[in-house]
N, C-alpha and C positions, 0 to 999 in steps of 0.2 A: 290683665290683658286677655282675659277669657270671659265670654258671655255665654250663659246657659239660659235657654228660652224654652219654657214649657208650652206645649200645645195639646191640652188634655182631650180635645175632641177630634184631633187629626186622625183620619182613618178609622174612626170609631173607638179604638183602644187608647189612643193618645200617643204622643211622641215628645222627645226633647231634642232640641237642636243645640249643638255646641259650636261656638265660633271662637277663633283666636285672632287677635289684632296683629297685623303685620304692617308696620309703618302706619299709614293712614287708612288701610283697608281692613275689613273684617272678612276672614276666610273661613268657610265652613270646614269643620274638623270631623264632625260625627253627627249621626242621627241615631238616637237611642230609642228603642221600642220595647214594650213588655214581651215576655215569652208567651203569655197566654193568648194575646190577640183579641181578648174579649173587651167589653166596655168598662175598663178599669179606671178611666180618667187619669191614666199615667201621665205625669207632668203637671198635675194640678198644683203641686208645690215643688219647687226646686231650690237647692242650695249648693254652693260650691266654695271650697277653700283649698288652696294648693292644688294637688292633683286628685282630689276627691270630689265626686258629685253625688248628692243624695236626691232621689226623686220620689215624690209621694204619689201613691195611687189609692185614693180614698175608697174606691168601689171594688178593689181587688178582693176576690173570694179566696180566702186562705184555707178554708175547710168547708165542710158541708153546711155549716151554720149560716153562710151567706157572706155578704160584703163587709168583712171586718177591716179591710184596708191593709196596705203594705207600704213599706219603704224599701227602695232598691239603692244599693251603694255601688258606685262605679269608681274604679281607681285607674 
C-alpha cells in the first residue's frame, strides 16, 4: 500500500515522492531530497520494503575523486 517514485532530474538534484494508499486514493506522504542539493540524480533507483526506503544517487560525490555514487536509506 506504499508507492515510491523517483524523479532524478527534479529540481536539478532529484527527489523521491512517497505515497500511501488510503482506500481508493493515493495520498502524498513525503518528498525526500538529498542533503547536498547538487546534480546527484537522487532517485535514479528506488526500492522499498516494509518501512525502509533505499534511494540511489549515481552521480553523488562522496569524496574529492568525483561521482562515485551513493545509496541513502530512510526508515
